C-alpha angles and dihedrals in degrees: 000000000000125000105302138156110319092229093050091047094049093049092047092050092049088053091052095047095048087068091068106247139326094073126132142077125302090222122111115272138086119343113194120192127183127192112213096175095108096040093120096053109133118237095016134103105276140157147163103239143021135212109213114205126183109199123198124226089277092057094250122131118259093172131018119174139150127242117200126213097249133175094269110089092217124043126188138180137171131218128194113229133180118245110284147085120297142166120232106214117185121184119199118212133196095227136041121277093029089298134142114031130330107255102175147014134205121189122179129168113231135183131206111203130176091347092300115142131220134212128220123185130191137188125213120214099009120134114256109246098172143359118242123207123202127236092029092202136017141177111217131180118236109269095024131096148215135206114232126193129205127205140167123263124200128213090272092055092252118142113250139179127277127200115268115267091007099125124090114197124208139164126231123200098035095258099126151333133269133203122224091258091060101262109148127199119194115224103169146032114256143060128299140133142246116226130206112198119194120214093239094053115269117121130200130188145183130210116242127194116197113209133191114275117227108236129185129194122237135182093243135021116189113200113200117193096200109186105178096157087120142055092305093066095109092057094054091077092056091052093047089052090050091053091049090055091062100033095098097100111080089206090067111054127181116208115186135191103198128186125191130184106198093167088073105020124049126232099044120153097196139012119242133359130329139176119223139184102215113238126201113264136148099199130091091250123095105250098168122129116259107227100173138001104210097187131232103298100072113120109213090186089067123102089215092056091053091046091050091051092051095049092043093048095049093046095050100035106035118186145167091246134026133203121189120198122192107205120194146066114326136189106184117250098327126108129189113299089221138017090248095064116103119248124262094104129121108353144311100037111194107194093188094055092033090229143121141182113251115214093241087060096050093093088055089056094046095045111172094334117125132204134189088222132016114188131180115215089196142089127284097358101127095092131129088236091060098037092051090051092060100031093113092051102054143029094219128027119201132191151117127275088201136057108286123227111257089244088066125190117005091232095190091055094042096047100031093089091050091048089054094045114019089174091073113124114250089245093053093044093049089069088068089073089061096041093045095053092050093049098064112100090201089064096057091097094050130075103257124192131160130173139181120208127198100223093203087072097051098089089059091046092049090051091052091048090050090054091050091049091053092049093048091048094047092047099035095121091056094040102048095112093040092052093046091047091051092049092050097045109030117099106282133198134204091355119208138149091264102033124074107175111167134180105259099218094042089048090059091050091053092048091050091053092064108036139062098186104130097214091051092048090049090051094050090048089052092052093048092050093047092045091051089054093048100045105072098170131016134166139175139168127238093273092066102035101160098052113122101177110272134061135196136194112264100172129161115251091252093052092043096051094083091050101039095097091050092048089057087059090061120093088232091054090052095045101044145041093236096105091047087059093046092052089066101024115142 
């Protein structure tokens, strides 16, 4: 039985299993046998039905059927599978028809090669004598990974079920790390072992040999932190395809950490998080090289996860120049005003982990790492509050003041010029982010903005903004109407009742139009001059005509009150008097 309609397959399998064992095709493939004879053993892991899942190499189900606890003590069935690597995942349930609660789990890696089948047997209700680990040995290059599975073994060496979430994984020998779903990453050359400890005592292990990774040096490495475990998942495939179109120059390498969440969002091609080296391809398929499958427990809304990706990417794909792209939803500098607010604030929203990276924690994720260019493929991120937060980690910061189309950067248009000339200076190349966004016909009906900031100029700009904040605060009673006019008429972005993002340069123009106080005019002139020095490239379409490339928060005091504590966590809040002005802004 080859891969056919899921409904047809499910119905056919139910027909086979209702006969009480012995069903299935005689063709080569996977033969699964389960022994129910000890199902009534007291104190052991037992059940009345099983769901048999065959997962492909991406962790997605190829087959999912139900086995009932029937009169026959041994039940067997066979599935035809194409050549490839799979995981047999069998869930044991307390009631018929996969009902009640899940009492046990059995996961075993299997391979189908040259049409040769394989057999896996299980026993229900037998005491667990040992824990098996598969594979039982592996040779892994430094920087790469391997998925290990643990299962119970009875006194007759039959595989048996273990309780869900009952394995604790650890690594001996200091050669790597392992997640709690058995995903191992090798970090050193040498020999060690991975250990699976069962809650009731038995321990299993596998021998691991870490080998030297082969690394090559390029002119550019582009690290893309692609967190699509959210409503943007469907657009991640478009962007991967775009990268593949311009991945044919070995001096410009794209390295991607990509998370999908197919249980909640349709169209996924794998479950969990993977690392890829993008390979050249002109088709709509994803042809990139899988470097590491990291499993399903990675939290892409974690600062540590981002930091780990950066250090891993730089170590394994060294280059003269680095570009980091943060891909996801964005919301400027703001975070949730209370712990009860749903996520989709700041950046890197992981809906599976229910987490995010707040802007004031970005420097923790970046650490001491430095990039020629740091770009946010996300909404609302081209703000002084964000740029100042990462100024010590990049030479040029790139983003959009406005909401960004869900399709995001046109990566082929942005990186095409670099592919053709990898000797471009980072400053010259950064303009491609602006040009690329303005060259997409699909975006003509959306407000498009894109700006590039020279971070070496941000200290001067922050100082000028601080001076302006002090002047506005000291003269607020005389400037009430001018401030309110500027807020109402300056170029605004992602408008809401609690969010007042305004274009910084245009804001100064609007303030100048309604005041004659010399110290205020001097302060706005200082901000405009410093902003002009900092913003090296900026572009917009006709739907956002007053954008100049960098926004700032210009909230009312009442709107700012719920965010004031968070603003004080920002480097800009600590370095300037801007938040002191906002706390009393009319």
